[in-house]
N, C-alpha and C positions, 0 to 999 in steps of 0.2 A: 462540422464540432456537434457533439453528443448534448442534448437536451439535461440539464443539470438539476432536476424539481428538487432532488432531495441533498443538495450541496457535496456530492460525493468526489464531484471533481474540484472545490475549492480550493482545497490544499494536497498537492501529491508528493511523495518521495521517485526519485529513479534510481534502479540498481541496474547497471547495462543497460539492456534496451527496454526494461520494463516497467512500466509505470504501476505506481501501487497509490491508494489513495491513504491518506496521512489519518485516518480515522480508526479508531475501533469498530470492530466486527460485530461487538456484543449491543454496545450503546451509544454507538457513531459519536462518541465526542473527539475532539482532536488530540493525539497522541505525540508524544514525542518519539520520533525516528531515530535509529541507529544511523553511524555514518555509511556502515557497509551490512549487506548482510547474505547470506550463503543460500544460493538457489542452487536446486538441483539441476543440472545438464541438459538444455536442450527444453527447458519447461519454465513456466514462472511462479511452481511451488518452492515456496522458503523450508528451507531445510530446518529454521529454528526460527520461534518468534523474533521481530524487529523493530518491535517498539512497546513502549509502555504507557499503559493508560491508567490514569490517577484511581479508578475505580474497579478495574480488572488486572491490575498488574501488565506481565508480559502477554504479548499478543500476537498476533501476525497479520498486517493491515492486507485487507484485500486488493486482489490483481483488479486492473483495470483495464488495461491494453498493452500493445506493443507502441514504442514510439517510432520504429521503421513503417508503423502501417499509418502514420500521419495525423496520428491523434493529439 
């Protein structure tokens, strides 16, 4: 398991095999994530924002890793 001194693994969201932190990449607040997200094929890159931050509005949550890697 990863060390999580900054709390990025405290709340996560999974789309397919990709795991994302449910936090704003700008202010690290927890965000309300969408039920589904559009990713680019064979990549963890999101095609559009997938969450809403109270301070910054629509944001793309940070990618943490692949579930298949045993994370």
